[in-house]
C-alpha positions, 0 to 999 in steps of 0.5 A: 611356821605358816602365814595366811592373810585373812579377813575377820570381824564384821562382814560390813566392815571387814578387817584385814590381818595375817595369821601365823601358826606353828607347823604343829597346828596347835599352840600354847597361847595366842598373841595379837599384835597391835601396830602403831598408827600413822607414819609409825605404822608404815615404818614398823610393818616389817618389824611386826611381821618379823616378830610374828614369825619369831613368836610362831616359831616359839609355838604361839599362834599370832594374829597381826592386824590392820585397824579399821580404816588403816592398812588393808582394812575397810574404811578410811581415816576420814570416817567417824569414831576412829579411836573407838573403831581401832579399839573395836578392831583389837576386840575383834582380833581377841574374839577371833583367836578365842573362837579359834580355840585359844584359851589364853590371849596376850597382846603386844602393842607398839607406840600408840598401838601399845596405848590401844592394847592397854585400853583393850586389855583393861576392857577385856579383863582376861589378857594373860600378858601385855607387852608395851613396846615403846609406848605412847603414854596417851593419845595426846602424847602421840599427837604432840609428837606427830605435830612436832615431827610434821612442823620440823619436816615440812615447816608447815602448821599442823593444826588447821582452822577446822580443828583437824591436825595434819601429821606426816601422811595423815590428817586427824579430824577435830573429833579424832583429835578430841578422842585421842585426848581422852585415851591414855595408859595413866587413865586406865583404872582396872587391871591390865594383865597378869604380867606386863613388859614395858620396853622403853627407849634408852635415849628417853626419860620414862614418863612419870605418869606412866611409871606411877600407873604401872607401879600397881601392875606386875611389870618387867622393864627393859630397853626398846633397843634399836627403836630409833633406827626403826622409827626416827629415820628414813629408807634406806637407813631403817634398821630392824630391832632384832634385839627387842624382837628376841626379848619380847619372844623370850619374855612371852615364852617365860611368862605364859602358861603351858598346855597345848591346844589344837588351833582351828580357825573359823572358815572365812572367805578369801574375798571381802567387800571393802566398799560399794558404788552407787549402782550397788556393785561391791568393790572386792579385794582379794589377797593374791600370790603371783608368779613362781616366787609367790609375790604378795599383792592385793587385787581390787576390782568389781568382778564382771565389770573390770576391763582394760589393762591391770594397774600395778602399784609397786611398793615404795622403798622398804614399805609395804603395798599400802603406798605412801600415806595409804595412797595406793589403797585409796587409789585402788578402790577409787579406780576399781569403782571406775571399772579398772582392775588394780593390784598393789604389790610387795616387791621381793624382800619387803612387805609380805613377799618372800626373799629370793634365794641369796637376796638380802631382805629389806633393801631399797632398789634391789636388782631382784625387782627387775625379775619381780615386775616381769614375773607379775606381768606374766602372772596377771596377763599370761597372753599379753604381759604388756597389758599392764600399767606400772606405777610407783613413787620414788624407788618404785617409780624408778623401777616402773620406768626400768621395767617399761623399757623391757616390758613395753607396758600400756603405760607408766605413771612415775611419781617423783622418780629418784634416779640418782642413788647408790645401787645396793649391789655395789655394797656387796662388792658387785658391779652395777646390774647391767639391767639398769638403763635409767639409773644415774648412780651416785659416785664420789664426784657427783656426791661432792657436787651435791653436798656442802663440801669444798665445791659447794660455792662452785655448784651454787655459781654453776648449778648445771655443772653437777647434772652435766657431770652425771650425764657425762659419767652415765651417758647411756642413762641420760633421760633424753635417750630413754625417754625417746625410746620409751615414749614411742610405744608407751604412755608415760606420765611423770609427776615431779616436785622441784628436786625430782624434776631437775634431771628432766629439766636439765636433760630436755631442751625445748626441741626435745620436749616438743619431739616427745610431745609429738607422739602424744604419749608423754605428759610431764607435770611439774608441781613446785613445792611438792614433797618427795614422799607425798606426806603433805596433804595438799600435794598428795591431793593434787597428785591424786587428782592428776593421776586419777583423771589420767588413769581413768580416762586413758585406761578405764572403760569407755566414758568411765569418768562420766558413768561412774564417780571417782569417789567410792561410796562407803557401803556401811559407815561406822556408827557414831559414838 
């Protein structure tokens, strides 16, 4: 099986996808994978990749896609005609597979991606098989679920005064909310496909309208086993639904027609123009494979304009390189417009990057990330590996700081670094990796202080006690120690909310803070109420402004913040519906 990143669709609005092919170069059928949207997209990315690999091993040619304005594709969720553009993205993927020689095409969609797949199947009229994996009955159902999740998780009000709706990490305009309300599987009147498989969550009652609509189709029903641990939880507790993935592969192999044909994909450029700046220059993106391990990243720049250090955006937890709420994509294109070169990277074992020998996949805080950062820095700047700026959130902010202690890069931008955690190597019965100089590992004692157990009353009366215990048990990892060492040579921007600011507030006396500021390399931004994952729009916008001003002014070309606007101008916005 081979996998290749591709650009497809219109050159004016390029779409990004991954093409998975059997080693034989021929296939009996093609499959387009339609991912969820919103937070579900981030949660399910690795599962969709695994499904694509399993299907290619069974002889299918597979294309998994990012819809217009999502993932690595061009555009943003602020553009017009979102639902129409998403459906057009599925149509473009089907066309690509047929132009490549696949006479028969099937669709697999998860969550709202299943809704889009069903609508696209009815519109196409010639889909061989359709899999609805944990489908949202309609756009309205999807939006109501996301509203509820946002309200429960943040205590905020999802519906805004302008009629837009905020969900975890995403904002849907009033027009998009209206369009979502007009899309649903029960509203489809035409035939869907020759065969249909529905995987319903066993912990939920099937929607009556969905069951009644599918009664007229040739449908098989089964359980979406493991979907709760994929969608309804957070890293590091996310688990891949291998049983459901195997069921989809077996079903498609059984119901699709035989007969093998050569697969010849159309010639396409490795680069794509994803935006333009007022000068007319195009912001170019190119998939890259970096270092001996061939770690995957996306390079964003204006060729012949980009200068200064390369900004390296590290993937977060078990999510892939688009960043929290797609923030890495937005920042990469914005900073490229200001004259910088940016790479958003998948560390090994997550996203699109390979797993190192002996490394468990899909793990948060892997010790192999130390090797990843070093390899990529050398690959990006062979003559001077320190000519990079490391940036991350949560676990990858921690990794950026750790990497800086050995690499001594030009700078570090650490957003809500999470320093207290249980290293995954301990679960394998190994000792803590000796390269961990910043971590404050969770122990039985510190977890007692942090929880609601018998020492909860003492912790409330003496709120500093738990942190003092951490610093006592990890004396060499105290922030006051490594901050002095780091900021003597490296620019460091820390942006923290309430919880993440605590280790620095507890460890740094006013005198120590003054000493750090003396070098002119240390900047600490405390934002009360900032949510950890930057999933609330107001906090995300504040962080984006702080970080963009810092990065462009500190590392960009001379007077870049005056010469080039930070807001990328879209070259050719989509037509209104």
